[in-house]
PDB file of N, CA, C, O and CB in Angstrom:
ATOM      1  N   MET A   1     -14.371 -15.907   1.753  1.00  0.00           N
ATOM      2  CA  MET A   1     -14.663 -14.711   2.518  1.00  0.00           C
ATOM      3  C   MET A   1     -13.947 -14.758   3.873  1.00  0.00           C
ATOM      4  O   MET A   1     -13.476 -13.738   4.375  1.00  0.00           O
ATOM      5  CB  MET A   1     -16.181 -14.556   2.711  1.00  0.00           C
ATOM      6  N   ARG A   2     -13.875 -15.944   4.445  1.00  0.00           N
ATOM      7  CA  ARG A   2     -13.227 -16.090   5.742  1.00  0.00           C
ATOM      8  C   ARG A   2     -11.743 -15.731   5.651  1.00  0.00           C
ATOM      9  O   ARG A   2     -11.200 -15.088   6.549  1.00  0.00           O
ATOM     10  CB  ARG A   2     -13.397 -17.522   6.266  1.00  0.00           C
ATOM     11  N   LYS A   3     -11.090 -16.151   4.562  1.00  0.00           N
ATOM     12  CA  LYS A   3      -9.670 -15.837   4.385  1.00  0.00           C
ATOM     13  C   LYS A   3      -9.466 -14.344   4.182  1.00  0.00           C
ATOM     14  O   LYS A   3      -8.473 -13.782   4.645  1.00  0.00           O
ATOM     15  CB  LYS A   3      -9.092 -16.614   3.196  1.00  0.00           C
ATOM     16  N   LEU A   4     -10.394 -13.705   3.496  1.00  0.00           N
ATOM     17  CA  LEU A   4     -10.302 -12.266   3.279  1.00  0.00           C
ATOM     18  C   LEU A   4     -10.407 -11.517   4.604  1.00  0.00           C
ATOM     19  O   LEU A   4      -9.641 -10.586   4.853  1.00  0.00           O
ATOM     20  CB  LEU A   4     -11.398 -11.796   2.312  1.00  0.00           C
ATOM     21  N   LEU A   5     -11.349 -11.916   5.453  1.00  0.00           N
ATOM     22  CA  LEU A   5     -11.485 -11.278   6.761  1.00  0.00           C
ATOM     23  C   LEU A   5     -10.243 -11.503   7.617  1.00  0.00           C
ATOM     24  O   LEU A   5      -9.816 -10.602   8.339  1.00  0.00           O
ATOM     25  CB  LEU A   5     -12.723 -11.808   7.486  1.00  0.00           C
ATOM     26  N   LEU A   6      -9.670 -12.685   7.542  1.00  0.00           N
ATOM     27  CA  LEU A   6      -8.451 -12.974   8.275  1.00  0.00           C
ATOM     28  C   LEU A   6      -7.306 -12.098   7.773  1.00  0.00           C
ATOM     29  O   LEU A   6      -6.535 -11.562   8.569  1.00  0.00           O
ATOM     30  CB  LEU A   6      -8.088 -14.457   8.149  1.00  0.00           C
ATOM     31  N   LEU A   7      -7.199 -11.954   6.467  1.00  0.00           N
ATOM     32  CA  LEU A   7      -6.151 -11.115   5.884  1.00  0.00           C
ATOM     33  C   LEU A   7      -6.306  -9.664   6.316  1.00  0.00           C
ATOM     34  O   LEU A   7      -5.326  -9.017   6.684  1.00  0.00           O
ATOM     35  CB  LEU A   7      -6.176 -11.211   4.357  1.00  0.00           C
ATOM     36  N   ILE A   8      -7.521  -9.153   6.275  1.00  0.00           N
ATOM     37  CA  ILE A   8      -7.766  -7.774   6.687  1.00  0.00           C
ATOM     38  C   ILE A   8      -7.424  -7.586   8.159  1.00  0.00           C
ATOM     39  O   ILE A   8      -6.828  -6.578   8.538  1.00  0.00           O
ATOM     40  CB  ILE A   8      -9.227  -7.386   6.428  1.00  0.00           C
ATOM     41  N   THR A   9      -7.800  -8.555   8.985  1.00  0.00           N
ATOM     42  CA  THR A   9      -7.489  -8.471  10.415  1.00  0.00           C
ATOM     43  C   THR A   9      -5.993  -8.442  10.649  1.00  0.00           C
ATOM     44  O   THR A   9      -5.503  -7.661  11.465  1.00  0.00           O
ATOM     45  CB  THR A   9      -8.109  -9.645  11.169  1.00  0.00           C
ATOM     46  N   ILE A  10      -5.270  -9.284   9.942  1.00  0.00           N
ATOM     47  CA  ILE A  10      -3.816  -9.321  10.100  1.00  0.00           C
ATOM     48  C   ILE A  10      -3.188  -8.009   9.637  1.00  0.00           C
ATOM     49  O   ILE A  10      -2.286  -7.486  10.291  1.00  0.00           O
ATOM     50  CB  ILE A  10      -3.220 -10.501   9.315  1.00  0.00           C
ATOM     51  N   LEU A  11      -3.663  -7.478   8.513  1.00  0.00           N
ATOM     52  CA  LEU A  11      -3.082  -6.239   7.992  1.00  0.00           C
ATOM     53  C   LEU A  11      -3.356  -5.036   8.884  1.00  0.00           C
ATOM     54  O   LEU A  11      -2.548  -4.109   8.946  1.00  0.00           O
ATOM     55  CB  LEU A  11      -3.615  -5.967   6.609  1.00  0.00           C
ATOM     56  N   LEU A  12      -4.483  -5.047   9.568  1.00  0.00           N
ATOM     57  CA  LEU A  12      -4.835  -3.914  10.409  1.00  0.00           C
ATOM     58  C   LEU A  12      -4.441  -4.111  11.868  1.00  0.00           C
ATOM     59  O   LEU A  12      -4.750  -3.269  12.711  1.00  0.00           O
ATOM     60  CB  LEU A  12      -6.307  -3.655  10.318  1.00  0.00           C
ATOM     61  N   SER A  13      -3.774  -5.197  12.167  1.00  0.00           N
ATOM     62  CA  SER A  13      -3.399  -5.477  13.557  1.00  0.00           C
ATOM     63  C   SER A  13      -2.311  -4.513  14.015  1.00  0.00           C
ATOM     64  O   SER A  13      -1.521  -4.022  13.209  1.00  0.00           O
ATOM     65  CB  SER A  13      -2.918  -6.939  13.711  1.00  0.00           C
ATOM     66  N   PRO A  14      -2.281  -4.251  15.307  1.00  0.00           N
ATOM     67  CA  PRO A  14      -1.278  -3.316  15.838  1.00  0.00           C
ATOM     68  C   PRO A  14       0.155  -3.802  15.661  1.00  0.00           C
ATOM     69  O   PRO A  14       1.086  -3.002  15.741  1.00  0.00           O
ATOM     70  CB  PRO A  14      -1.538  -3.070  17.300  1.00  0.00           C
ATOM     71  N   SER A  15       0.349  -5.079  15.426  1.00  0.00           N
ATOM     72  CA  SER A  15       1.712  -5.590  15.310  1.00  0.00           C
ATOM     73  C   SER A  15       2.444  -5.015  14.100  1.00  0.00           C
ATOM     74  O   SER A  15       3.675  -4.988  14.087  1.00  0.00           O
ATOM     75  CB  SER A  15       1.691  -7.101  15.223  1.00  0.00           C
ATOM     76  N   ILE A  16       1.716  -4.557  13.088  1.00  0.00           N
ATOM     77  CA  ILE A  16       2.374  -3.953  11.930  1.00  0.00           C
ATOM     78  C   ILE A  16       2.225  -2.442  11.925  1.00  0.00           C
ATOM     79  O   ILE A  16       2.656  -1.778  10.983  1.00  0.00           O
ATOM     80  CB  ILE A  16       1.810  -4.529  10.642  1.00  0.00           C
ATOM     81  N   ALA A  17       1.621  -1.896  12.965  1.00  0.00           N
ATOM     82  CA  ALA A  17       1.302  -0.474  12.987  1.00  0.00           C
ATOM     83  C   ALA A  17       2.363   0.367  13.674  1.00  0.00           C
ATOM     84  O   ALA A  17       2.041   1.380  14.295  1.00  0.00           O
ATOM     85  CB  ALA A  17      -0.013  -0.261  13.664  1.00  0.00           C
ATOM     86  N   PHE A  18       3.602  -0.029  13.576  1.00  0.00           N
ATOM     87  CA  PHE A  18       4.675   0.745  14.182  1.00  0.00           C
ATOM     88  C   PHE A  18       5.336   1.624  13.132  1.00  0.00           C
ATOM     89  O   PHE A  18       5.322   1.317  11.939  1.00  0.00           O
ATOM     90  CB  PHE A  18       5.712  -0.181  14.842  1.00  0.00           C
ATOM     91  N   ALA A  19       5.910   2.715  13.597  1.00  0.00           N
ATOM     92  CA  ALA A  19       6.602   3.626  12.690  1.00  0.00           C
ATOM     93  C   ALA A  19       7.806   2.926  12.080  1.00  0.00           C
ATOM     94  O   ALA A  19       8.472   2.126  12.737  1.00  0.00           O
ATOM     95  CB  ALA A  19       7.036   4.912  13.425  1.00  0.00           C
ATOM     96  N   HIS A  20       8.076   3.230  10.837  1.00  0.00           N
ATOM     97  CA  HIS A  20       9.244   2.649  10.197  1.00  0.00           C
ATOM     98  C   HIS A  20      10.487   3.414  10.625  1.00  0.00           C
ATOM     99  O   HIS A  20      10.388   4.491  11.213  1.00  0.00           O
ATOM    100  CB  HIS A  20       9.095   2.659   8.661  1.00  0.00           C
ATOM    101  N   GLU A  21      11.627   2.874  10.336  1.00  0.00           N
ATOM    102  CA  GLU A  21      12.885   3.500  10.762  1.00  0.00           C
ATOM    103  C   GLU A  21      13.034   4.881  10.145  1.00  0.00           C
ATOM    104  O   GLU A  21      12.528   5.151   9.056  1.00  0.00           O
ATOM    105  CB  GLU A  21      14.086   2.621  10.380  1.00  0.00           C
ATOM    106  N   GLY A  22      13.725   5.732  10.849  1.00  0.00           N
ATOM    107  CA  GLY A  22      13.941   7.090  10.369  1.00  0.00           C
ATOM    108  C   GLY A  22      13.054   8.107  11.046  1.00  0.00           C
ATOM    109  O   GLY A  22      13.189   9.307  10.804  1.00  0.00           O
ATOM    110  N   HIS A  23      12.153   7.652  11.886  1.00  0.00           N
ATOM    111  CA  HIS A  23      11.268   8.565  12.610  1.00  0.00           C
ATOM    112  C   HIS A  23      11.598   8.606  14.095  1.00  0.00           C
ATOM    113  O   HIS A  23      10.785   9.060  14.901  1.00  0.00           O
ATOM    114  CB  HIS A  23       9.814   8.156  12.415  1.00  0.00           C
ATOM    115  N   GLY A  24      12.753   8.146  14.451  1.00  0.00           N
ATOM    116  CA  GLY A  24      13.182   8.261  15.834  1.00  0.00           C
ATOM    117  C   GLY A  24      12.620   7.218  16.766  1.00  0.00           C
ATOM    118  O   GLY A  24      12.550   7.461  17.971  1.00  0.00           O
ATOM    119  N   GLY A  25      12.222   6.087  16.274  1.00  0.00           N
ATOM    120  CA  GLY A  25      11.769   5.015  17.163  1.00  0.00           C
ATOM    121  C   GLY A  25      10.405   4.488  16.796  1.00  0.00           C
ATOM    122  O   GLY A  25       9.823   4.839  15.770  1.00  0.00           O
ATOM    123  N   VAL A  26       9.919   3.638  17.666  1.00  0.00           N
ATOM    124  CA  VAL A  26       8.643   2.962  17.433  1.00  0.00           C
ATOM    125  C   VAL A  26       7.513   3.861  17.921  1.00  0.00           C
ATOM    126  O   VAL A  26       7.609   4.460  18.992  1.00  0.00           O
ATOM    127  CB  VAL A  26       8.599   1.577  18.151  1.00  0.00           C
ATOM    128  N   GLY A  27       6.467   3.951  17.150  1.00  0.00           N
ATOM    129  CA  GLY A  27       5.312   4.750  17.541  1.00  0.00           C
ATOM    130  C   GLY A  27       4.073   4.244  16.832  1.00  0.00           C
ATOM    131  O   GLY A  27       4.134   3.248  16.112  1.00  0.00           O
ATOM    132  N   LEU A  28       2.967   4.905  17.023  1.00  0.00           N
ATOM    133  CA  LEU A  28       1.746   4.516  16.340  1.00  0.00           C
ATOM    134  C   LEU A  28       1.892   4.737  14.839  1.00  0.00           C
ATOM    135  O   LEU A  28       2.744   5.511  14.401  1.00  0.00           O
ATOM    136  CB  LEU A  28       0.545   5.302  16.887  1.00  0.00           C
ATOM    137  N   PHE A  29       1.082   4.075  14.071  1.00  0.00           N
ATOM    138  CA  PHE A  29       1.160   4.173  12.623  1.00  0.00           C
ATOM    139  C   PHE A  29       0.793   5.592  12.210  1.00  0.00           C
ATOM    140  O   PHE A  29      -0.387   5.934  12.132  1.00  0.00           O
ATOM    141  CB  PHE A  29       0.229   3.133  11.938  1.00  0.00           C
ATOM    142  N   HIS A  30       1.797   6.414  11.947  1.00  0.00           N
ATOM    143  CA  HIS A  30       1.596   7.824  11.712  1.00  0.00           C
ATOM    144  C   HIS A  30       1.156   8.156  10.291  1.00  0.00           C
ATOM    145  O   HIS A  30       0.867   9.316   9.997  1.00  0.00           O
ATOM    146  CB  HIS A  30       2.842   8.552  12.025  1.00  0.00           C
ATOM    147  N   HIS A  31       1.101   7.183   9.418  1.00  0.00           N
ATOM    148  CA  HIS A  31       0.625   7.428   8.054  1.00  0.00           C
ATOM    149  C   HIS A  31      -0.854   7.092   7.898  1.00  0.00           C
ATOM    150  O   HIS A  31      -1.382   7.138   6.787  1.00  0.00           O
ATOM    151  CB  HIS A  31       1.443   6.617   7.061  1.00  0.00           C
ATOM    152  N   PHE A  32      -1.533   6.755   8.998  1.00  0.00           N
ATOM    153  CA  PHE A  32      -2.947   6.402   8.911  1.00  0.00           C
ATOM    154  C   PHE A  32      -3.774   7.545   8.341  1.00  0.00           C
ATOM    155  O   PHE A  32      -4.694   7.319   7.555  1.00  0.00           O
ATOM    156  CB  PHE A  32      -3.478   6.011  10.282  1.00  0.00           C
ATOM    157  N   VAL A  33      -3.448   8.766   8.734  1.00  0.00           N
ATOM    158  CA  VAL A  33      -4.194   9.928   8.232  1.00  0.00           C
ATOM    159  C   VAL A  33      -4.069  10.026   6.716  1.00  0.00           C
ATOM    160  O   VAL A  33      -5.015  10.433   6.040  1.00  0.00           O
ATOM    161  CB  VAL A  33      -3.686  11.231   8.893  1.00  0.00           C
ATOM    162  N   ASP A  34      -2.915   9.657   6.180  1.00  0.00           N
ATOM    163  CA  ASP A  34      -2.713   9.677   4.735  1.00  0.00           C
ATOM    164  C   ASP A  34      -3.510   8.575   4.037  1.00  0.00           C
ATOM    165  O   ASP A  34      -3.982   8.760   2.916  1.00  0.00           O
ATOM    166  CB  ASP A  34      -1.232   9.532   4.411  1.00  0.00           C
ATOM    167  N   LEU A  35      -3.655   7.440   4.699  1.00  0.00           N
ATOM    168  CA  LEU A  35      -4.324   6.293   4.093  1.00  0.00           C
ATOM    169  C   LEU A  35      -5.821   6.223   4.385  1.00  0.00           C
ATOM    170  O   LEU A  35      -6.530   5.447   3.746  1.00  0.00           O
ATOM    171  CB  LEU A  35      -3.674   5.036   4.564  1.00  0.00           C
ATOM    172  N   ALA A  36      -6.311   7.007   5.325  1.00  0.00           N
ATOM    173  CA  ALA A  36      -7.709   6.944   5.726  1.00  0.00           C
ATOM    174  C   ALA A  36      -8.683   7.148   4.559  1.00  0.00           C
ATOM    175  O   ALA A  36      -9.652   6.394   4.465  1.00  0.00           O
ATOM    176  CB  ALA A  36      -7.971   7.976   6.787  1.00  0.00           C
ATOM    177  N   PRO A  37      -8.481   8.118   3.674  1.00  0.00           N
ATOM    178  CA  PRO A  37      -9.431   8.259   2.553  1.00  0.00           C
ATOM    179  C   PRO A  37      -9.463   7.021   1.647  1.00  0.00           C
ATOM    180  O   PRO A  37     -10.530   6.617   1.185  1.00  0.00           O
ATOM    181  CB  PRO A  37      -9.071   9.489   1.719  1.00  0.00           C
ATOM    182  N   ALA A  38      -8.311   6.431   1.397  1.00  0.00           N
ATOM    183  CA  ALA A  38      -8.266   5.236   0.559  1.00  0.00           C
ATOM    184  C   ALA A  38      -8.956   4.065   1.251  1.00  0.00           C
ATOM    185  O   ALA A  38      -9.671   3.298   0.606  1.00  0.00           O
ATOM    186  CB  ALA A  38      -6.813   4.871   0.221  1.00  0.00           C
ATOM    187  N   LEU A  39      -8.750   3.925   2.551  1.00  0.00           N
ATOM    188  CA  LEU A  39      -9.414   2.851   3.290  1.00  0.00           C
ATOM    189  C   LEU A  39     -10.929   3.065   3.325  1.00  0.00           C
ATOM    190  O   LEU A  39     -11.701   2.113   3.210  1.00  0.00           O
ATOM    191  CB  LEU A  39      -8.858   2.765   4.722  1.00  0.00           C
ATOM    192  N   GLY A  40     -11.341   4.309   3.483  1.00  0.00           N
ATOM    193  CA  GLY A  40     -12.769   4.619   3.455  1.00  0.00           C
ATOM    194  C   GLY A  40     -13.392   4.283   2.111  1.00  0.00           C
ATOM    195  O   GLY A  40     -14.490   3.729   2.050  1.00  0.00           O
ATOM    196  N   LEU A  41     -12.694   4.617   1.039  1.00  0.00           N
ATOM    197  CA  LEU A  41     -13.181   4.293  -0.298  1.00  0.00           C
ATOM    198  C   LEU A  41     -13.280   2.789  -0.488  1.00  0.00           C
ATOM    199  O   LEU A  41     -14.241   2.298  -1.080  1.00  0.00           O
ATOM    200  CB  LEU A  41     -12.269   4.899  -1.365  1.00  0.00           C
ATOM    201  N   LEU A  42     -12.303   2.063   0.006  1.00  0.00           N
ATOM    202  CA  LEU A  42     -12.328   0.601  -0.077  1.00  0.00           C
ATOM    203  C   LEU A  42     -13.531   0.023   0.662  1.00  0.00           C
ATOM    204  O   LEU A  42     -14.175  -0.906   0.175  1.00  0.00           O
ATOM    205  CB  LEU A  42     -11.033   0.012   0.492  1.00  0.00           C
ATOM    206  N   VAL A  43     -13.833   0.566   1.824  1.00  0.00           N
ATOM    207  CA  VAL A  43     -14.994   0.105   2.594  1.00  0.00           C
ATOM    208  C   VAL A  43     -16.288   0.384   1.843  1.00  0.00           C
ATOM    209  O   VAL A  43     -17.181  -0.462   1.809  1.00  0.00           O
ATOM    210  CB  VAL A  43     -15.030   0.781   3.975  1.00  0.00           C
ATOM    211  N   VAL A  44     -16.395   1.563   1.243  1.00  0.00           N
ATOM    212  CA  VAL A  44     -17.605   1.922   0.488  1.00  0.00           C
ATOM    213  C   VAL A  44     -17.765   1.010  -0.723  1.00  0.00           C
ATOM    214  O   VAL A  44     -18.875   0.560  -1.008  1.00  0.00           O
ATOM    215  CB  VAL A  44     -17.551   3.404   0.038  1.00  0.00           C
ATOM    216  N   ILE A  45     -16.693   0.734  -1.431  1.00  0.00           N
ATOM    217  CA  ILE A  45     -16.759  -0.153  -2.595  1.00  0.00           C
ATOM    218  C   ILE A  45     -17.161  -1.565  -2.169  1.00  0.00           C
ATOM    219  O   ILE A  45     -18.005  -2.190  -2.810  1.00  0.00           O
ATOM    220  CB  ILE A  45     -15.400  -0.182  -3.332  1.00  0.00           C
ATOM    221  N   ALA A  46     -16.561  -2.066  -1.091  1.00  0.00           N
ATOM    222  CA  ALA A  46     -16.894  -3.409  -0.610  1.00  0.00           C
ATOM    223  C   ALA A  46     -18.350  -3.487  -0.170  1.00  0.00           C
ATOM    224  O   ALA A  46     -19.032  -4.471  -0.458  1.00  0.00           O
ATOM    225  CB  ALA A  46     -15.972  -3.807   0.550  1.00  0.00           C
ATOM    226  N   ALA A  47     -18.829  -2.463   0.521  1.00  0.00           N
ATOM    227  CA  ALA A  47     -20.231  -2.453   0.946  1.00  0.00           C
ATOM    228  C   ALA A  47     -21.159  -2.407  -0.263  1.00  0.00           C
ATOM    229  O   ALA A  47     -22.193  -3.075  -0.275  1.00  0.00           O
ATOM    230  CB  ALA A  47     -20.507  -1.255   1.873  1.00  0.00           C
ATOM    231  N   GLY A  48     -20.801  -1.629  -1.274  1.00  0.00           N
ATOM    232  CA  GLY A  48     -21.615  -1.569  -2.491  1.00  0.00           C
ATOM    233  C   GLY A  48     -21.652  -2.898  -3.222  1.00  0.00           C
ATOM    234  O   GLY A  48     -22.705  -3.309  -3.708  1.00  0.00           O
ATOM    235  N   LEU A  49     -20.523  -3.569  -3.304  1.00  0.00           N
ATOM    236  CA  LEU A  49     -20.492  -4.872  -3.956  1.00  0.00           C
ATOM    237  C   LEU A  49     -21.317  -5.898  -3.185  1.00  0.00           C
ATOM    238  O   LEU A  49     -22.022  -6.712  -3.781  1.00  0.00           O
ATOM    239  CB  LEU A  49     -19.053  -5.357  -4.099  1.00  0.00           C
ATOM    240  N   MET A  50     -21.225  -5.854  -1.868  1.00  0.00           N
ATOM    241  CA  MET A  50     -22.023  -6.783  -1.064  1.00  0.00           C
ATOM    242  C   MET A  50     -23.520  -6.484  -1.214  1.00  0.00           C
ATOM    243  O   MET A  50     -24.334  -7.407  -1.255  1.00  0.00           O
ATOM    244  CB  MET A  50     -21.608  -6.701   0.423  1.00  0.00           C
ATOM    245  N   TRP A  51     -23.879  -5.212  -1.296  1.00  0.00           N
ATOM    246  CA  TRP A  51     -25.276  -4.838  -1.472  1.00  0.00           C
ATOM    247  C   TRP A  51     -25.805  -5.331  -2.811  1.00  0.00           C
ATOM    248  O   TRP A  51     -26.906  -5.875  -2.890  1.00  0.00           O
ATOM    249  CB  TRP A  51     -25.442  -3.324  -1.365  1.00  0.00           C
ATOM    250  N   VAL A  52     -25.007  -5.136  -3.874  1.00  0.00           N
ATOM    251  CA  VAL A  52     -25.428  -5.589  -5.203  1.00  0.00           C
ATOM    252  C   VAL A  52     -25.551  -7.112  -5.232  1.00  0.00           C
ATOM    253  O   VAL A  52     -26.493  -7.644  -5.819  1.00  0.00           O
ATOM    254  CB  VAL A  52     -24.429  -5.112  -6.283  1.00  0.00           C
ATOM    255  N   LYS A  53     -24.630  -7.801  -4.618  1.00  0.00           N
ATOM    256  CA  LYS A  53     -24.649  -9.270  -4.607  1.00  0.00           C
ATOM    257  C   LYS A  53     -25.873  -9.799  -3.851  1.00  0.00           C
ATOM    258  O   LYS A  53     -26.506 -10.756  -4.296  1.00  0.00           O
ATOM    259  CB  LYS A  53     -23.353  -9.819  -3.968  1.00  0.00           C
ATOM    260  N   ASN A  54     -26.206  -9.192  -2.729  1.00  0.00           N
ATOM    261  CA  ASN A  54     -27.333  -9.658  -1.914  1.00  0.00           C
ATOM    262  C   ASN A  54     -28.680  -9.169  -2.438  1.00  0.00           C
ATOM    263  O   ASN A  54     -29.721  -9.672  -2.014  1.00  0.00           O
ATOM    264  CB  ASN A  54     -27.155  -9.203  -0.482  1.00  0.00           C
ATOM    265  N   ARG A  55     -28.679  -8.219  -3.331  1.00  0.00           N
ATOM    266  CA  ARG A  55     -29.917  -7.664  -3.878  1.00  0.00           C
ATOM    267  C   ARG A  55     -30.599  -8.629  -4.832  1.00  0.00           C
ATOM    268  O   ARG A  55     -31.823  -8.624  -4.964  1.00  0.00           O
ATOM    269  CB  ARG A  55     -29.635  -6.355  -4.589  1.00  0.00           C
ATOM    270  N   LYS A  56     -29.809  -9.451  -5.491  1.00  0.00           N
ATOM    271  CA  LYS A  56     -30.364 -10.357  -6.499  1.00  0.00           C
ATOM    272  C   LYS A  56     -31.105 -11.508  -5.881  1.00  0.00           C
ATOM    273  O   LYS A  56     -31.631 -12.360  -6.597  1.00  0.00           O
ATOM    274  CB  LYS A  56     -29.276 -10.885  -7.387  1.00  0.00           C
TER     275      LYS A  56
END
């Protein structure tokens, strides 16, 4: 679990949140709005799995 949290932290860190080439320079991660529903679904699934695991 610790490695998973570390991986998530690294993936969501600002160091990778720059615009890719072709958008006129470095900027905030402009595709976040596109990915937000998928990230929200991932959070809901993870919370559900943790709830089921701790329920037993």
